[in-house]
N, C-alpha and C positions, 0 to 999 in steps of 0.2 A: 503494500501498500503506501503510495507515495505523499510524503507530507507536503503542505501547503506551506511553499517559501514566504520569503520576506514579501509586504507588498511593495506596490509601484510608488507608493509616497515614500517608504521607506530607501527605496533602492535609488531614488531624487534626489534622495536628501544624501546618501553616502555619495552619490557622484558631484554634489555641490561642494563638499569636502574632499576629495579626494582626486579629482579631474582638475588639471594641470591646464588651467584655461587657455585658449590659443587668440591669437588674434590677426586682424586682416587689413588691408589696405595699406595708403598713406596716414591716415589718422589713426591707426594701431587700434579699431573698434576689436571688443572683447566679441567671440563669436559664442554665442546661445549654447548651452549644453543639449539641447536637440540637435543642432546641426552637429556639435562635438562629436554624437553619437549615431550620426547619419552616415552612410555611405561617400566616402570623398575617392575622388578620380586623382587626384594630385597629390602630391609630398608632402610629411607634415617636416615641421621645420623643429620642434622638440616631442619627448613624449604626451603621449595620452594621461599619464598620472603624475604625481608629481613625487619629485625624487630629486635628492642632491648628492647622486654619484655622476659622478663625469661619465664615466665608464660606460653607465644604465642609458646616460642621454646620449651617448651617441651610437650604442646600438640600437635605440629604440627607434631611431630615424631609419637606417637603413634595415632593421625588421619590418618596419610599415611596407618596403619598396618588396621584400619576400613574400609577405602577405598579398600582395598583388597581384605578383606575380604569378603565385601560387592560384591565385583565383581565376587569372586571364584576363586582369586589367591593366596589366603592363606588358609589355614585350620581354623577352629573356631568350638568352641561348641556352639555357638550364633546363633540362625535360624535369617535371614536376614531382617526380621524386627525388632527384638532388636537391630543389628548392625547400622541399618539406625533410629533407636530412638535415640541410643546413639550420633552417628554422629550430626545429625540435633541437638540434645539438646545441644550438646558441642557451638556449633555455634552460636544458640541462645542468648545461657547465655553468650558467651564472643564473644563479638563484632570482634574482632580482627583475631578470626580465619575463618571469612567467606570468605575471597578472597584466603586465603590459602586453604580452601578446596576447592574453584572452580578451583585454578591454579592446586590442584592436581588430579584433576577430569581432567581438559583438559590434564593434562600429560598421565594418565591411560588409556584415548579415543585417545592418538595419535600414529599409526604404531604399533596397538594393533593388533595381529594377531589370535585372539578366538573373534570369533563373538560375542556365548553368553558373555561375561565379558565385552565387548563393551557395548553391549547392558547395561548389568547391572551397566554397570559406565553411561550411558547417562541417565538410570532410574534415578539414586542417583540425577544429577545434576539435573532433573524434581522435584521430591519430595523434593530438598532444597531450589528449588526456587518457593515452598509453601509456606516457612515458612519465608527465610531471602532474602535480596536483597545483591548483591557485593559493595562496595564503589563508591562512585561516582568516584574515581581516577580509579577502575578496572572494569566499568560497560562496557566501549567503547568496552574494550581489550576480554570481557566474550563474548560478543555481537558480535564482528567480527568473534569468534572462530564458535561459532554458525551459524552465518549467511553463513559461507563458507559450513555447512552441510546440508542445508536446501533441497539440491537437488544433491545429491550427493554418492546415493547410489551405481551405478554403479562404481564410482572412487572407493569407500571404499573397495568394491567385489576384484577388479584388482587390488588394492593395499596390500590385505592383500594376494592375488595368489602371487604377486611379494617376499613380506617380508617372507612367507612361503618356497617358491624355494631357495631362499636367504639363509635363515637359514639353511635349508637341506643340502645343497651346503658344509655349513661352519661345521656343527656339523654332519657331515657322520655318524664321527668318533665318537662320543660325547655318554656317558651312559644315561645320565640324560638329556629327552628333555621334552619341554612343549608337552602339547598334544596340538596340531593346529584344528581349524574347521573355514573351509573356507565357509561351508555353512550358509546360512541365515537364523535362528531360528525365531520365532515370527518376532515382527514388523521389518520396516523397520527403519536401524537409520536417516533418512529425517523427521519421523514421529517423533520422536524424539526431535530432531532439531525445528522441528515448532511449537511444545508444547512449549518447551523452552524458544522459543524466543517471541512467545507471553506471558509469563507469566515473564519474565524478562521485559519488556514493562511495564507489571501491576504493580510487585514487588516494580519497580523501583520509581513509584509513590504512592505505597499506605504502603511500608517499610514493609510488611509482617504483621505475626502474633505478635499481640499485646497481652497487658495485663500481670500478673505476670504466670499464671498458665505454667507449662512446656506442650511441645510439647506430646502427646500419642499416645502408638500402633495402637488408631483408626483413629487418625489425619494422620499417616503413609500411612495407608492401603487406608485413601480415597486419599490422592496425587496420591499414587500408580496408582488407580483405574480412576482417573478423566484423564490419559493420554488418554485415550482408548474409555471411556467414561466418558466425565465433565459431570456432577451432574447439572438436569434441574434448581434446585435452588442452587447457591453458585457458580456458575460459572457466566462469566463474560456475559455481552449480545453477545459478538462477538463469544465467544464458541459455545453457545447455538443456534445461527443462520448458524455456519458452521456444526454443527451437524445437524440442521435440512435438509439442504441444500442435506447431504446427505443421512437420512432415511425417510423423507416426503419430496420429492422435487417436489410433486405435492400441497403441502398447502399455499393457499394466505394468511394466517394469523400467526401471531407468535406463534409460537408453547408454549411459556413461557406463551404466554394469553389465550390459549385456555385451558392448562391445568391449569390454575391459576381458569379461572371462572369455569372449572369444579371441582375443588376441593372444592370451596364456596358452589357451587351449592348441592353438596352432601349431606355440612355438615348443611343443610339449611338457608345457607347464606341468600338468598331472604327473608328469615321470621324475619330477625336480624335485629333490628332497627340501625343505623347509620352506616349501611354497603351500602345501596343504597339510603338511605332517613335520 
């Protein structure tokens, strides 16, 4: 059973206290919180979150470009697997970057009019949650954001349509337009959100990837594949049982138990001393 996360008013209060408010124009007018947390096709000149760490300040701006590259909103020579690896490795190695990544992903998946970009943003969030958790200070905010997308597919489609119509009216004479895509491609956003919600609960307890060995491309690929097809071994029992409901609804015994027994027998386990006697 999912517990109800913090309210939207509490999220707004958190944002007002922790966002590193950006400015624009020659008069350096402050950008509103709603604009700070809406999709941006340009670059950023300082972190989204308040920090005094110089290294974080520098890396945050470069990471925003990586997020845009992964989502297809910025051209890059790197393939998406490598972009994800660089992004995840930076945050895995530098703990202070983790909340910054998650708030950047929240921004880039809010009021995003390109469904493919939107889905890839959620995909990167899911991959990241396989390696590290947000800080306890930021966890409730991220949880609240994900929670509000668990059953939001119709609302998202309608919101994209409204934004596209609005931009078309404003930019009817503009020569440079972003390619719009209101059709749903691939997985529904709610599928990503449900996976991220379960993953957040788990990583908040386990702490994510441990050890000194940096993330690998293989681990990135595994994390992406697990969104749709969680592996039988290496996923939580809850994830395995949810998958069993879809694939084998008539099975009376846990799928993992029967598969494990078959593998033991296939390798001659019944003749091996120490397993059954």
